[in-house]
N, CA, C and O atoms as a MOPAC input file, in Angstrom:
PM7 MOZYME 1SCF
protein

 N     -5.99800 1   -33.42700 1   -10.95600 1
 C     -4.56400 1   -33.30900 1   -10.98800 1
 C     -4.14300 1   -32.10900 1   -10.14100 1
 O     -4.68800 1   -31.01700 1   -10.30200 1
 N     -3.20800 1   -32.29900 1    -9.26800 1
 C     -2.72900 1   -31.25700 1    -8.36700 1
 C     -1.41000 1   -30.70100 1    -8.87100 1
 O     -0.46300 1   -31.45100 1    -9.11000 1
 N     -1.35000 1   -29.42200 1    -9.02700 1
 C     -0.12800 1   -28.75000 1    -9.45700 1
 C      0.60400 1   -28.27900 1    -8.19700 1
 O      0.31000 1   -27.20500 1    -7.67200 1
 N      1.55900 1   -29.08300 1    -7.71100 1
 C      2.22800 1   -28.78400 1    -6.44700 1
 C      2.97600 1   -27.46000 1    -6.43000 1
 O      2.82300 1   -26.70400 1    -5.47100 1
 N      3.78300 1   -27.13900 1    -7.45100 1
 C      4.45100 1   -25.83500 1    -7.38100 1
 C      3.46300 1   -24.68000 1    -7.27900 1
 O      3.70800 1   -23.69700 1    -6.58000 1
 N      2.35100 1   -24.81200 1    -7.98000 1
 C      1.33700 1   -23.76000 1    -7.92400 1
 C      0.68100 1   -23.68900 1    -6.55100 1
 O      0.45100 1   -22.59600 1    -6.03400 1
 N      0.37600 1   -24.84200 1    -5.95400 1
 C     -0.24200 1   -24.87600 1    -4.62800 1
 C      0.71100 1   -24.29600 1    -3.59400 1
 O      0.29600 1   -23.51900 1    -2.73500 1
 N      1.98700 1   -24.66900 1    -3.67100 1
 C      2.97000 1   -24.13300 1    -2.73200 1
 C      3.13700 1   -22.63600 1    -2.94500 1
 O      3.25400 1   -21.87600 1    -1.98400 1
 N      3.14800 1   -22.21900 1    -4.19100 1
 C      3.26900 1   -20.80900 1    -4.51800 1
 C      2.09100 1   -20.02300 1    -3.93300 1
 O      2.27000 1   -18.92200 1    -3.41200 1
 N      0.89000 1   -20.59500 1    -4.02300 1
 C     -0.29500 1   -19.95600 1    -3.46100 1
 C     -0.19000 1   -19.80000 1    -1.96000 1
 O     -0.57800 1   -18.76500 1    -1.41800 1
 N      0.33100 1   -20.81800 1    -1.27300 1
 C      0.51200 1   -20.74100 1     0.17700 1
 C      1.52500 1   -19.66200 1     0.54300 1
 O      1.34000 1   -18.92500 1     1.51200 1
 N      2.59000 1   -19.57700 1    -0.23700 1
 C      3.60300 1   -18.55300 1     0.01800 1
 C      2.99400 1   -17.16900 1    -0.14400 1
 O      3.21300 1   -16.29000 1     0.69000 1
 N      2.22900 1   -16.97100 1    -1.21400 1
 C      1.58800 1   -15.66700 1    -1.42700 1
 C      0.61100 1   -15.34200 1    -0.31300 1
 O      0.55100 1   -14.19700 1     0.13500 1
 N     -0.15600 1   -16.32500 1     0.14700 1
 C     -1.10600 1   -16.07600 1     1.23200 1
 C     -0.35400 1   -15.69500 1     2.50300 1
 O     -0.79900 1   -14.80900 1     3.23300 1
 N      0.75600 1   -16.33000 1     2.78000 1
 C      1.55600 1   -15.99100 1     3.96600 1
 C      2.11500 1   -14.57500 1     3.83800 1
 O      2.12600 1   -13.81900 1     4.80900 1
 N      2.58000 1   -14.21700 1     2.63500 1
 C      3.07800 1   -12.85900 1     2.41300 1
 C      1.97200 1   -11.83300 1     2.63000 1
 O      2.19800 1   -10.78400 1     3.23300 1
 N      0.78100 1   -12.13800 1     2.13700 1
 C     -0.36300 1   -11.23700 1     2.32000 1
 C     -0.70300 1   -11.12300 1     3.80100 1
 O     -0.96900 1   -10.03100 1     4.30300 1
 N     -0.69300 1   -12.25200 1     4.49400 1
 C     -0.98900 1   -12.23600 1     5.93000 1
 C      0.01400 1   -11.35300 1     6.67400 1
 O     -0.37600 1   -10.57900 1     7.54800 1
 N      1.28500 1   -11.46000 1     6.34000 1
 C      2.30900 1   -10.63700 1     6.98700 1
 C      2.12100 1    -9.15800 1     6.65000 1
 O      2.28900 1    -8.29900 1     7.51600 1
 N      1.77800 1    -8.86000 1     5.40600 1
 C      1.52300 1    -7.47200 1     5.01700 1
 C      0.33200 1    -6.89500 1     5.77100 1
 O      0.36600 1    -5.74000 1     6.19700 1
 N     -0.71700 1    -7.68800 1     5.93600 1
 C     -1.90500 1    -7.22400 1     6.66900 1
 C     -1.54200 1    -6.92700 1     8.12000 1
 O     -1.94600 1    -5.89700 1     8.66000 1
 N     -0.78400 1    -7.81600 1     8.75600 1
 C     -0.38300 1    -7.59900 1    10.14500 1
 C      0.48100 1    -6.35100 1    10.27500 1
 O      0.31800 1    -5.57900 1    11.22000 1
 N      1.39700 1    -6.14800 1     9.33500 1
 C      2.24100 1    -4.95800 1     9.34300 1
 C      1.40700 1    -3.70200 1     9.16100 1
 O      1.61900 1    -2.70300 1     9.84900 1
 N      0.45400 1    -3.75400 1     8.23100 1
 C     -0.42600 1    -2.61800 1     7.96600 1
 C     -1.25700 1    -2.26200 1     9.20200 1
 O     -1.35500 1    -1.09200 1     9.57400 1
 N     -1.85500 1    -3.27800 1     9.83400 1
 C     -2.69800 1    -3.01900 1    11.00200 1
 C     -1.89400 1    -2.43800 1    12.15600 1
 O     -2.37900 1    -1.55700 1    12.86600 1
 N     -0.67100 1    -2.91900 1    12.35200 1
 C      0.18700 1    -2.37700 1    13.40700 1
 C      0.53600 1    -0.91400 1    13.10500 1
 O      0.48500 1    -0.06400 1    13.99400 1
 N      0.88800 1    -0.62900 1    11.85200 1
 C      1.22400 1     0.75000 1    11.46700 1
 C      0.00800 1     1.65700 1    11.59800 1
 O      0.12600 1     2.79500 1    12.05100 1
 N     -1.15900 1     1.15800 1    11.20400 1
 C     -2.37800 1     1.95700 1    11.30600 1
 C     -2.67900 1     2.28600 1    12.76800 1
 O     -3.08100 1     3.40500 1    13.08300 1
 N     -2.48700 1     1.32400 1    13.64900 1
 C     -2.72800 1     1.53800 1    15.07700 1
 C     -1.79300 1     2.62700 1    15.61500 1
 O     -2.22400 1     3.49400 1    16.37500 1
 N     -0.52100 1     2.58400 1    15.22300 1
 C      0.43600 1     3.60700 1    15.64100 1
 C      0.07200 1     4.96800 1    15.05800 1
 O      0.20500 1     5.98900 1    15.73400 1
 N     -0.38100 1     4.99000 1    13.82000 1
 C     -0.76300 1     6.24300 1    13.17800 1
 C     -1.99000 1     6.85500 1    13.85000 1
 O     -2.04500 1     8.06800 1    14.05100 1
 N     -2.96500 1     6.03000 1    14.19500 1
 C     -4.15400 1     6.51300 1    14.91200 1
 C     -3.73200 1     7.15000 1    16.22700 1
 O     -4.20100 1     8.23600 1    16.56800 1
 N     -2.84800 1     6.48500 1    16.97100 1
 C     -2.38400 1     7.01900 1    18.25500 1
 C     -1.63200 1     8.33800 1    18.06300 1
 O     -1.80300 1     9.26600 1    18.85300 1
 N     -0.80600 1     8.42600 1    17.02300 1
 C     -0.04200 1     9.64800 1    16.77800 1
 C     -0.95600 1    10.80600 1    16.39500 1
 O     -0.75900 1    11.92900 1    16.86000 1
 N     -1.95600 1    10.54400 1    15.55000 1
 C     -2.88900 1    11.60000 1    15.13900 1
 C     -3.72000 1    12.04700 1    16.33300 1
 O     -3.95300 1    13.24300 1    16.51100 1
 N     -4.16700 1    11.10700 1    17.14700 1
 C     -4.90500 1    11.45900 1    18.36600 1
 C     -4.05200 1    12.33700 1    19.27700 1
 O     -4.53100 1    13.33800 1    19.80800 1
 N     -2.78900 1    11.95800 1    19.45700 1
 C     -1.89400 1    12.71600 1    20.33400 1
 C     -1.64600 1    14.12800 1    19.80000 1
 O     -1.38500 1    15.05300 1    20.57100 1
 N     -1.72800 1    14.28500 1    18.48700 1
 C     -1.50500 1    15.60100 1    17.86800 1
 C     -2.76600 1    16.45400 1    17.84000 1
 O     -2.72500 1    17.58600 1    17.35800 1
 N     -3.86300 1    15.95100 1    18.33200 1
 C     -5.07800 1    16.75200 1    18.41900 1
 C     -6.19300 1    16.35800 1    17.48200 1
 O     -7.22400 1    17.03000 1    17.45700 1
 N     -6.03900 1    15.30600 1    16.71600 1
 C     -7.15400 1    14.80500 1    15.92500 1
 C     -7.05200 1    14.97900 1    14.43000 1
 O     -7.48700 1    14.09800 1    13.68800 1
 N     -6.50000 1    16.07000 1    13.95900 1
 C     -6.28600 1    16.26700 1    12.52300 1
 C     -4.89800 1    16.84200 1    12.33200 1
 O     -4.51700 1    17.80000 1    13.00400 1
 N     -4.14600 1    16.26000 1    11.42000 1
 C     -2.77100 1    16.68800 1    11.19800 1
 C     -2.61400 1    17.11200 1     9.73600 1
 O     -2.82100 1    16.30500 1     8.83100 1
 N     -2.24700 1    18.38000 1     9.50300 1
 C     -1.98700 1    18.80800 1     8.12400 1
 C     -0.60300 1    18.33200 1     7.68000 1
 O      0.35500 1    18.40000 1     8.45100 1
 N     -0.50100 1    17.86400 1     6.46900 1
 C      0.78000 1    17.43300 1     5.91200 1
 C      1.33500 1    18.54300 1     5.01600 1
 O      0.56900 1    19.35300 1     4.49600 1
 N      2.64500 1    18.58800 1     4.83100 1
 C      3.25600 1    19.66000 1     4.02700 1
 C      2.75800 1    19.72300 1     2.58100 1
 O      2.79600 1    20.78900 1     1.96700 1
 N      2.29500 1    18.61000 1     2.03400 1
 C      1.86100 1    18.60600 1     0.63300 1
 C      0.39300 1    18.98400 1     0.44800 1
 O     -0.14700 1    18.85100 1    -0.65000 1
 N     -0.25900 1    19.45800 1     1.51900 1
 C     -1.64400 1    19.89900 1     1.41100 1
 C     -2.67000 1    18.85800 1     1.83500 1
 O     -3.86100 1    19.16100 1     1.91300 1
 N     -2.22800 1    17.64400 1     2.10700 1
 C     -3.17100 1    16.62900 1     2.58500 1
 C     -3.35600 1    16.77800 1     4.09300 1
 O     -2.54600 1    17.41500 1     4.76500 1
 N     -4.42000 1    16.18900 1     4.61500 1
 C     -4.67900 1    16.19000 1     6.04900 1
 C     -5.01600 1    14.77200 1     6.48800 1
 O     -5.71700 1    14.04300 1     5.78700 1
 N     -4.51100 1    14.39200 1     7.65100 1
 C     -4.75700 1    13.06700 1     8.21200 1
 C     -5.69800 1    13.23400 1     9.39400 1
 O     -5.44000 1    14.03700 1    10.29100 1
 N     -6.79000 1    12.47600 1     9.39700 1
 C     -7.73000 1    12.50900 1    10.51300 1
 C     -8.08400 1    11.08400 1    10.90200 1
 O     -7.76100 1    10.13000 1    10.19500 1
 N     -8.75400 1    10.95900 1    12.04000 1
 C     -9.11300 1     9.64700 1    12.57800 1
 C    -10.62200 1     9.48000 1    12.54600 1
 O    -11.36100 1    10.40300 1    12.88800 1
 N    -11.07900 1     8.31300 1    12.13800 1
 C    -12.49100 1     7.95800 1    12.19300 1
 C    -12.67700 1     6.82600 1    13.18500 1
 O    -11.76000 1     6.03700 1    13.41200 1
 N    -13.83900 1     6.74300 1    13.76500 1
 C    -14.12200 1     5.68500 1    14.74000 1
 C    -15.53300 1     5.15200 1    14.54300 1
 O    -16.43600 1     5.86400 1    14.10400 1
 N    -15.69300 1     3.88100 1    14.88000 1
 C    -17.01900 1     3.26600 1    14.82700 1
 C    -17.08100 1     2.14000 1    15.84700 1
 O    -16.06200 1     1.56500 1    16.22800 1
 N    -18.27400 1     1.84700 1    16.27000 1
 C    -18.51700 1     0.70500 1    17.15000 1
 C    -19.54600 1    -0.15800 1    16.44400 1
 O    -20.53000 1     0.35500 1    15.91100 1
 N    -19.32600 1    -1.45900 1    16.43700 1
 C    -20.22200 1    -2.33700 1    15.69900 1
 C    -20.37300 1    -3.66900 1    16.42100 1
 O    -19.55100 1    -4.03500 1    17.26100 1
 N    -21.43400 1    -4.38100 1    16.08000 1
 C    -21.67500 1    -5.71400 1    16.63500 1
 C    -20.97200 1    -6.74600 1    15.77800 1
 O    -20.94500 1    -6.63900 1    14.55200 1
 N    -20.40500 1    -7.74600 1    16.43200 1
 C    -19.77500 1    -8.84300 1    15.70200 1
 C    -20.67300 1   -10.06500 1    15.77200 1
 O    -21.52700 1   -10.17300 1    16.65200 1
 N    -20.47700 1   -10.96600 1    14.85400 1
 C    -21.31000 1   -12.17000 1    14.83600 1
 C    -21.02500 1   -13.08700 1    16.02500 1
 O    -21.94500 1   -13.69900 1    16.56800 1
 N    -19.76700 1   -13.18500 1    16.42900 1
 C    -19.39300 1   -14.15900 1    17.45600 1
 C    -19.20500 1   -13.56800 1    18.83600 1
 O    -18.88800 1   -14.30000 1    19.77400 1
 N    -19.38600 1   -12.28700 1    18.98800 1
 C    -19.14600 1   -11.69600 1    20.29400 1
 C    -19.91200 1   -10.41300 1    20.45600 1
 O    -20.84300 1   -10.10900 1    19.71100 1
 N    -19.49200 1    -9.67400 1    21.44900 1
 C    -20.14900 1    -8.40900 1    21.75100 1
 C    -19.78300 1    -7.32000 1    20.77700 1
 O    -19.49700 1    -7.56100 1    19.60400 1
 N    -19.80300 1    -6.12700 1    21.29800 1
 C    -19.50900 1    -4.96600 1    20.45200 1
 C    -18.00500 1    -4.77400 1    20.33900 1
 O    -17.26000 1    -5.04900 1    21.27900 1
 N    -17.57200 1    -4.30500 1    19.19100 1
 C    -16.15700 1    -4.03100 1    18.93400 1
 C    -16.00800 1    -2.57400 1    18.53100 1
 O    -16.90100 1    -1.99300 1    17.91300 1
 N    -14.88000 1    -1.99500 1    18.88400 1
 C    -14.56900 1    -0.63800 1    18.46000 1
 C    -13.47900 1    -0.70400 1    17.40900 1
 O    -12.61200 1    -1.57700 1    17.45100 1
 N    -13.52700 1     0.21400 1    16.47500 1
 C    -12.54100 1     0.25400 1    15.38900 1
 C    -12.18000 1     1.69500 1    15.12800 1
 O    -13.04700 1     2.56900 1    15.12200 1
 N    -10.91200 1     1.94700 1    14.91500 1
 C    -10.44100 1     3.28100 1    14.54200 1
 C     -9.61200 1     3.13500 1    13.27800 1
 O     -8.96100 1     2.11200 1    13.06800 1
 N     -9.63600 1     4.15200 1    12.44300 1
 C     -8.86700 1     4.13000 1    11.20800 1
 C     -8.45000 1     5.55400 1    10.87600 1
 O     -8.95800 1     6.51600 1    11.45300 1
 N     -7.52900 1     5.67100 1     9.95000 1
 C     -7.09300 1     6.99800 1     9.51100 1
 C     -7.62300 1     7.27700 1     8.12100 1
 O     -7.80800 1     6.36800 1     7.31100 1
 N     -7.86100 1     8.54000 1     7.86300 1
 C     -8.27200 1     8.99000 1     6.54500 1
 C     -7.29000 1    10.07300 1     6.11700 1
 O     -7.00300 1    10.99900 1     6.87500 1
 N     -6.78400 1     9.94900 1     4.90600 1
 C     -5.88100 1    10.95800 1     4.36200 1
 C     -6.59500 1    11.60900 1     3.18700 1
 O     -6.95700 1    10.94600 1     2.21500 1
 N     -6.79100 1    12.91600 1     3.29400 1
 C     -7.53800 1    13.64000 1     2.25800 1
 C     -6.69400 1    14.75300 1     1.68100 1
 O     -5.92100 1    15.40500 1     2.38300 1
 N     -6.85500 1    14.95000 1     0.42100 1
 C     -6.23400 1    16.08600 1    -0.25700 1
 C     -7.16600 1    17.26800 1    -0.08300 1
 O     -8.35300 1    17.17500 1    -0.39700 1
 N     -6.65300 1    18.36000 1     0.40400 1
 C     -7.46400 1    19.56500 1     0.59400 1
 C     -7.57200 1    20.28900 1    -0.74100 1
 O     -6.67500 1    21.03600 1    -1.13300 1
 N     -8.66600 1    20.06000 1    -1.42100 1
 C     -8.90400 1    20.71400 1    -2.70600 1
 C    -10.21300 1    21.48600 1    -2.61100 1
 O    -11.11400 1    21.08200 1    -1.87600 1
 N    -10.32900 1    22.57700 1    -3.33500 1
 C    -11.58000 1    23.34100 1    -3.29900 1
 C    -12.72300 1    22.52000 1    -3.87600 1
 O    -12.54300 1    21.76100 1    -4.82800 1
 N    -13.87300 1    22.68100 1    -3.29800 1
 C    -15.07100 1    22.00700 1    -3.79000 1
 C    -15.52900 1    22.69200 1    -5.07800 1
 O    -15.46200 1    23.91600 1    -5.19200 1
 N    -15.99500 1    21.89900 1    -6.04800 1
 C    -16.51200 1    22.51700 1    -7.27100 1
 C    -17.80100 1    23.29300 1    -6.97500 1
 O    -18.53400 1    22.94600 1    -6.04900 1
 N    -18.07400 1    24.32600 1    -7.74900 1
 C    -19.30600 1    25.10300 1    -7.50700 1
 C    -20.53500 1    24.24500 1    -7.75200 1
 O    -20.54300 1    23.37200 1    -8.62000 1
 N    -21.57900 1    24.51200 1    -6.96500 1
 C    -22.84700 1    23.77400 1    -7.14400 1
 C    -23.55400 1    24.30300 1    -8.36400 1
 O    -23.49200 1    25.49300 1    -8.67300 1
 N    -24.22300 1    23.41000 1    -9.05000 1
 C    -24.97900 1    23.81400 1   -10.24000 1
 C    -26.39800 1    24.12500 1    -9.91800 1
 O    -27.16900 1    24.48000 1   -10.80900 1

């Protein structure tokens, strides 16, 4: 038995997720470029810092791909070692 409203609802949610992913990837790409242009690490007023990470990897269907991403870290003191 096929529940049509549920199936249609699932398609709508998948489309919404797809749009969110595309928006996120575009924003991440712009953020990577902005952090790079600012010198690589950007301190934020609330104590966090934004930096860029990079990697190169092999894909199953093609050659090597490059990927860049941002990392946002809270600058907190490290606990003492025991």
